[in-house]
C-alpha positions in Angstrom: -186.7 84.9 -12.7 -185.1 87.5 -14.8 -181.6 87.5 -15.7 -180.7 90.6 -13.6 -182.4 88.7 -10.6 -179.9 86.0 -11.3 -177.0 88.5 -10.8 -178.6 89.8 -7.7 -178.8 86.3 -6.2 -175.1 85.8 -7.0 -174.2 89.1 -5.5 -176.0 88.3 -2.4 -173.8 85.6 -1.3 -171.0 86.3 1.0 -168.5 84.1 -0.8 -168.8 85.9 -4.3 -166.3 88.7 -3.3 -163.8 86.5 -2.2 -164.5 83.5 -4.8 -165.5 84.9 -8.3 -165.9 81.3 -9.6 -169.6 80.8 -9.1 -170.4 84.3 -10.6 -168.3 83.5 -13.6 -169.9 80.1 -14.0 -173.3 81.6 -13.9 -172.5 84.2 -16.5 -171.0 81.5 -18.7 -174.2 79.6 -18.3 -176.3 82.4 -19.3 -174.3 83.1 -22.3 -175.6 80.1 -24.1 -178.0 82.1 -26.2 -175.2 84.3 -27.5 -171.9 83.6 -29.2 -169.1 82.0 -27.3 -165.7 84.0 -27.1 -162.7 82.2 -28.8 -160.3 80.8 -26.4 -156.7 80.0 -27.4 -154.1 77.6 -26.0 -150.5 78.0 -26.9 -149.1 74.6 -26.1 -145.3 74.0 -25.8 -143.5 70.7 -25.9 -139.8 70.5 -25.4 -136.6 69.8 -27.6 -138.1 69.7 -31.0 -138.7 66.4 -32.8 -137.5 64.4 -35.6 -139.8 65.5 -38.4 -140.4 62.1 -40.0 -141.2 60.7 -36.7 -143.6 63.5 -35.9 -145.4 64.4 -39.1 -147.8 62.1 -41.0 -147.4 62.1 -44.8 -149.5 64.9 -46.5 -153.1 63.7 -46.8 -152.5 60.6 -44.5 -154.4 60.0 -41.3 -151.9 57.5 -40.0 -149.5 59.0 -37.5 -146.0 58.0 -36.8 -144.4 57.0 -33.6 -144.0 60.4 -31.9 -147.5 61.5 -32.5 -149.3 58.0 -32.4 -150.8 58.8 -29.1 -152.8 61.6 -30.9 -154.4 59.1 -33.2 -157.7 59.1 -31.2 -158.0 62.9 -31.7 -156.6 63.1 -35.3 -160.0 64.5 -36.5 -159.5 67.5 -34.3 -156.0 68.2 -35.7 -154.2 70.0 -38.6 -150.6 68.9 -38.8 -148.3 71.7 -40.7 -145.0 70.4 -41.9 -142.6 73.0 -43.1 -143.0 75.9 -40.5 -139.9 77.9 -39.5 -138.7 80.3 -37.1 -137.0 83.2 -39.0 -134.1 85.1 -37.6 -130.5 84.5 -36.7 -131.3 83.6 -33.0 -130.5 79.9 -32.8 -130.7 76.7 -30.6 -133.1 76.2 -27.8 -133.0 79.4 -26.1 -133.5 81.2 -29.5 -136.5 79.2 -30.1 -138.0 80.1 -26.9 -137.5 83.8 -27.7 -139.2 83.2 -31.0 -141.8 80.7 -30.7 -144.7 83.0 -29.4 -143.2 86.4 -30.3 -142.1 86.5 -33.9 -138.7 87.8 -32.8 -135.8 87.6 -35.0 -133.2 87.8 -32.4 -133.2 86.9 -28.6 -133.0 90.6 -27.6 -135.9 92.0 -29.9 -138.5 93.8 -27.7 -141.6 91.9 -29.1 -144.0 90.5 -26.6 -145.6 87.0 -26.9 -148.9 86.6 -28.3 -150.5 85.2 -25.2 -149.4 88.4 -23.2 -150.7 90.6 -26.1 -154.0 88.8 -26.3 -154.3 89.1 -22.5 -153.6 92.8 -22.5 -156.3 93.4 -25.0 -158.7 91.3 -23.1 -158.0 93.0 -19.8 -158.6 96.4 -21.4 -162.0 95.0 -22.4 -162.6 93.3 -19.0 -165.8 95.3 -18.4 -167.5 93.6 -21.3 -165.7 90.1 -21.3 -165.7 89.6 -17.6 -162.2 87.9 -17.4 -160.3 88.2 -14.0 -156.9 87.2 -15.3 -155.5 88.7 -18.5 -153.5 85.6 -19.6 -152.3 82.4 -17.9 -148.9 80.9 -18.0 -148.8 77.3 -16.6 -147.6 73.9 -17.4 -146.3 70.5 -16.3 -142.7 69.8 -15.2 -141.4 73.3 -15.9 -139.4 73.8 -13.0 -135.9 72.7 -14.3 -134.0 75.5 -16.1 -136.6 77.9 -15.1 -134.8 81.1 -16.1 -135.4 84.0 -18.3 -133.9 82.3 -21.5 -136.0 79.3 -21.4 -139.4 80.8 -21.0 -141.8 81.2 -23.9 -144.0 84.0 -22.6 -142.5 87.6 -22.7 -144.0 90.9 -21.8 -141.5 93.1 -23.5 -138.1 92.5 -21.7 -139.8 90.7 -18.9 -140.1 86.9 -19.1 -143.1 85.1 -17.4 -142.7 81.8 -15.3 -145.0 78.9 -16.4 -146.2 77.7 -13.0 -146.3 73.9 -12.6 -147.6 73.5 -9.0 -151.5 73.1 -9.3 -151.9 73.9 -5.5 -150.4 77.3 -6.4 -152.1 77.7 -9.8 -155.7 77.1 -8.7 -155.6 80.0 -5.8 -154.0 82.3 -8.3 -156.7 81.8 -10.7 -159.9 81.4 -8.6 -159.1 84.1 -6.1 -158.2 82.1 -2.9 -156.6 84.3 -0.2 -154.0 82.4 2.1 -151.1 80.3 1.8 -150.0 77.5 -0.6 -151.8 74.3 0.7 -149.5 72.2 2.9 -147.2 75.2 3.4 -146.2 76.8 6.8 -149.4 79.0 6.8 -151.9 76.4 5.8 -154.7 76.1 8.4 -154.9 72.9 10.3 -157.6 70.6 9.4 -158.7 72.7 6.6 -157.7 70.3 3.8 -155.7 73.1 2.1 -156.6 76.2 0.1 -157.6 74.3 -3.0 -160.1 72.2 -1.2 -161.5 75.2 0.8 -162.0 77.2 -2.5 -163.6 74.2 -4.5 -166.0 73.8 -1.5 -166.8 77.4 -1.5 -167.4 77.3 -5.1 -169.7 74.2 -4.8 -171.6 75.9 -2.0 -172.1 79.1 -3.9 -173.3 77.1 -6.9 -175.8 75.3 -4.8 -177.1 78.6 -3.4 -177.4 80.0 -7.0 -179.2 76.7 -8.2 -181.8 77.2 -5.5 -182.9 80.5 -6.6 -182.8 80.4 -10.3 -185.5 77.7 -10.8 -185.0 76.5 -14.5 -184.3 79.9 -16.2 -184.1 79.1 -19.9 -182.4 75.7 -19.1 -179.6 77.5 -16.7 -180.2 74.9 -13.8 -178.9 72.0 -16.0 -175.9 74.0 -17.3 -174.9 75.0 -13.9 -175.2 71.4 -12.6 -172.7 70.4 -15.3 -170.4 72.9 -13.8 -171.0 71.7 -10.3 -170.3 68.1 -11.3 -166.9 69.4 -13.0 -165.9 70.9 -9.8 -166.8 67.8 -7.8 -164.3 65.8 -10.1 -161.6 68.4 -9.6 -162.1 68.4 -5.8 -161.9 64.7 -5.8 -158.8 64.7 -7.7 -157.2 67.0 -5.2 -158.5 64.7 -2.3 -157.4 61.5 -3.9 -153.9 62.9 -4.6 -153.7 64.8 -1.4 -152.5 62.4 1.3 -149.7 60.3 -0.3 -148.9 62.0 -3.7 -149.1 65.4 -2.4 -146.7 64.5 0.4 -144.4 63.0 -2.2 -144.5 66.1 -4.2 -143.2 68.2 -1.4 -140.6 65.8 0.0 -139.0 63.6 -2.9 -136.2 64.8 -5.0 -137.3 64.8 -8.7 -136.0 62.2 -11.0 -134.3 64.5 -13.5 -130.8 64.5 -14.9 -128.5 67.1 -13.7 -130.9 68.6 -11.5 -129.9 71.8 -9.3 -129.6 71.3 -5.8 -132.9 70.3 -4.2 -134.7 72.9 -2.1 -137.5 71.4 0.0 -139.4 74.7 0.0 -139.5 74.7 -4.0 -142.6 72.7 -4.7 -142.2 73.3 -8.3 -139.2 71.2 -8.4 -141.0 68.2 -6.9 -143.7 68.4 -9.3 -141.1 67.5 -11.9 -140.6 64.0 -10.4 -141.4 61.3 -12.8 -144.0 59.5 -10.5 -145.7 62.9 -10.0 -146.0 64.0 -13.5 -149.3 62.2 -14.5 -151.0 63.5 -11.4 -149.6 67.0 -12.1 -150.7 66.9 -15.7 -154.3 65.7 -14.8 -154.7 68.6 -12.3 -153.2 71.2 -14.4 -155.4 70.3 -17.3 -158.4 70.3 -15.1 -157.6 73.7 -13.8 -156.9 74.9 -17.4 -160.3 73.8 -18.6 -162.2 75.2 -15.7 -160.4 78.6 -16.1 -161.3 78.8 -19.8 -164.8 77.4 -19.3 -165.5 79.7 -16.5 -164.3 82.8 -18.2 -161.5 83.5 -15.9 -159.3 84.0 -18.9 -159.5 83.6 -22.7 -155.9 82.7 -23.5 -153.0 80.6 -22.1 -149.6 79.4 -22.6 -149.3 75.7 -21.4 -146.0 74.3 -21.3 -145.1 70.5 -21.2 -141.6 70.9 -19.7 -139.1 73.6 -20.7 -136.3 74.1 -23.3 -133.6 71.7 -22.7 -135.8 69.9 -20.3 -134.1 66.8 -18.8 -137.3 65.6 -17.1 -137.7 61.9 -17.3 -141.3 61.1 -18.3 -143.0 57.9 -17.4 -142.0 55.0 -19.6 -138.6 56.6 -20.6 -135.5 56.1 -18.6 -133.7 58.9 -20.2 -134.1 62.5 -19.7 -136.0 64.4 -22.5 -133.1 66.5 -23.7 -130.6 63.5 -23.9 -133.3 61.6 -25.7 -133.6 64.4 -28.3 -129.8 63.9 -29.1 -130.1 60.2 -29.5 -132.0 58.2 -32.3 -135.4 59.0 -33.3 -136.5 55.8 -31.5 -135.0 57.1 -28.3 -136.7 60.5 -28.6 -140.0 58.9 -29.4 -140.0 57.0 -26.1 -140.0 60.4 -24.4 -142.1 62.5 -26.9 -145.0 60.2 -27.1 -145.7 60.6 -23.3 -146.2 64.3 -23.9 -148.4 63.7 -26.8 -150.6 61.2 -24.9 -151.1 64.0 -22.3 -152.0 66.6 -25.0 -154.5 63.9 -26.4 -156.1 63.8 -23.0 -156.2 67.7 -22.8 -158.0 67.7 -26.2 -160.5 65.3 -24.9 -161.3 67.1 -21.9 -162.0 70.2 -23.8 -164.1 68.3 -26.2 -166.1 66.9 -23.3 -166.8 70.3 -21.6 -170.1 72.0 -22.7 -170.0 75.5 -24.0 -172.0 77.8 -26.2 -172.9 76.3 -29.5 -171.1 73.0 -28.7 -168.1 72.0 -26.7 -165.4 74.1 -25.3 -163.0 72.6 -27.9 -165.4 73.9 -30.5 -164.6 77.5 -29.4 -160.9 76.9 -28.8 -157.9 77.2 -31.0 -155.0 75.2 -29.9 -151.5 75.6 -31.6 -148.5 73.4 -30.6 -145.0 74.8 -30.7 -141.6 73.8 -29.7 -138.2 75.5 -29.0 -136.5 73.6 -32.0 -137.3 71.9 -35.2 -135.0 68.9 -35.1 -133.8 68.3 -31.6 -130.4 66.9 -32.5 -129.8 69.3 -35.4 -130.6 72.3 -33.1 -132.3 74.0 -36.1 -135.6 76.0 -36.5 -137.0 74.4 -39.6 -139.9 71.9 -39.5 -141.1 73.1 -36.2 -143.2 70.3 -34.7 -146.4 72.1 -35.0 -150.2 71.3 -35.3 -153.4 73.0 -34.8 -156.4 71.8 -32.9 -160.0 72.6 -32.5 -163.4 70.8 -32.6 -164.5 68.8 -35.6 -167.5 70.9 -35.7 -165.8 74.2 -34.5 -166.9 77.7 -34.5 -163.5 79.2 -35.6 -163.6 78.0 -39.4 -160.8 75.6 -39.1 -161.1 72.5 -41.3 -159.6 69.6 -39.0 -158.5 66.1 -39.5 -155.8 66.9 -42.1 -152.1 66.6 -42.7 -150.4 69.6 -44.7 -146.9 69.5 -46.2 -145.7 73.1 -46.8 -141.9 72.1 -46.9 -141.9 73.4 -50.5 -144.8 75.6 -50.6 -144.5 78.2 -53.4 -145.5 80.7 -50.7 -142.3 80.1 -48.7 -139.6 82.6 -48.8 -135.8 82.1 -48.5 -134.6 83.3 -45.1 -132.1 82.5 -42.3 -134.0 80.4 -39.7 -131.6 80.1 -36.7 -129.2 77.3 -37.9 -127.0 79.6 -40.1 -128.6 78.2 -43.4 -131.3 79.8 -45.6 -134.4 77.8 -46.4 -137.6 78.5 -48.2 -140.1 78.3 -45.6 -143.3 79.6 -44.2 -142.8 81.8 -41.2 -144.5 80.7 -38.1 -145.9 84.3 -37.4 -148.1 83.7 -40.4 -149.7 81.0 -38.4 -149.7 83.0 -35.2 -151.3 86.2 -36.8 -154.0 84.1 -38.5 -155.0 82.9 -35.1 -155.0 86.5 -33.8 -157.5 87.4 -36.7 -159.6 84.4 -35.9 -159.9 85.1 -32.2 -160.9 88.7 -33.1 -157.9 90.7 -31.7 -157.3 94.0 -33.1 -154.8 96.0 -31.1 -151.6 94.3 -32.5 -150.2 92.3 -35.3 -147.4 89.6 -35.1 -144.2 90.9 -36.3 -142.2 89.6 -39.3 -145.2 88.0 -40.9 -145.3 87.5 -44.7 -149.1 86.8 -44.9 -151.8 84.8 -43.4 -152.8 81.2 -43.8 -156.5 81.4 -44.3 -156.6 79.3 -47.4 -155.0 76.4 -45.6 -157.1 77.2 -42.5 -160.3 76.8 -44.5 -159.4 73.6 -46.0 -156.9 74.3 -48.9 -153.7 72.4 -49.5 -151.7 75.6 -49.5 -151.5 78.4 -46.9 -152.7 81.2 -49.4 
């Protein structure tokens, strides 16, 4: 069977128009003889960190308390100590305005890098096949969900990071209808998410029956079908009790606004729900990137000033950040364990010339440097990709750029001046690696290609 015949087989299915998933999976499978697109994940974690509890010593592979859960994926990481957010805008909200935009002040007009990448991808959608420009999603992001605590910006418009997987899945995979479990959900249907997954599986089965073993495509499509089965089981397992809890239990967060039973996002910040929410959101994110729905996303664990109480910590995350390093570690390490799981899922997802992680660049950012000091110095940042990645990043390293000769003295939000490397140097390097040409990050002072490729200094 020729490749154009495969496209005809896809188009022949009645489900394809309503559900692009199988078509995208098939196209992704057929790309194995080509070059994979570079995907990007801009990963936010809230309330900064104590630098000495977050960063390993330069050249060391032993991780301190806050990042200890990342030890199992250390070989995929590059820690960068000494990055700062330039500009007078300060504290949590200032960091949210800066972290993905390069703004110097909260009212600067610059858009965030995820949005800019998405716009360029959308302009080229006829060739890259995406159906969503960029994705803003996360876990436990409901609290404080207002304009000055969001990290994604389209000029003067801020974009919500959706944390309810029952809403995110239909948004990405084209389901028509109501939020599952909502007032318009069909009786006995199992919810929109189950219907969409079943439709995708049926469409894949139809395609598989028609393609024979075209250049090994059957095996690749089978891998995607198995991944869909896992995601479907996750929804089913959580559907009866946990989903009901998510819709009816007041979240365990400090100083929460008045609970609205119709606001499913709020319930998804409840401590007992967070692990399931994280698992499902990660699975959806991996599927969206793997299937070519989008190439870039901002994935937020919590929001700025987040008071969410994560499992294993009896204190809200924001309060913990104003306590001792040990207290904040009790909260931060849960987020980092989830990030480690996310990285492993990407690494275990087959892709062109390796794994999905091999073709992905992750950069972790936060709203602050030190959570208690409210500064924008020593931003708790790291990069991640596959050990044998296709983006040229030499991983498994810990870099100390606090006193880099390439740093420049600048105001970085706390009213003091520090010699530092601007974070937009990192973001713009990612832009170049991922092949975007329609924009540059503002206020950059250079790139970090020397450090990216294995050097001890950025350039």
